[in-house]
C-alpha positions, 0 to 999 in steps of 0.5 A: 622842566628841571625836576625831570633832568634832576630824576632822569640819572636816578631812574636810569640807574635804577632800571639798571640795577634792577635789570643787573639783580634780575641776570644774577637771580636767573643764572642762579641755580638751574641746569647749570647749578649741578656743572657749576657745585661740580666744578667748585667740588673738583677744585676743592678736592684738588686744593685738599689733595695738595695741602695734605700731600705737602703736609705729608712730606 
């Protein structure tokens, strides 16, 4: 029975890891992708305009 107690922690960690990967993959893209991309583009544009304004002075 020692082999069972030796295998339980790695199996539990593997199941948890697979679950985390599945959540990450499922949340990529989809309906929220356009909103996320727009938010990133807006943040980049804001940072770029701030940098250009500070260089112009």
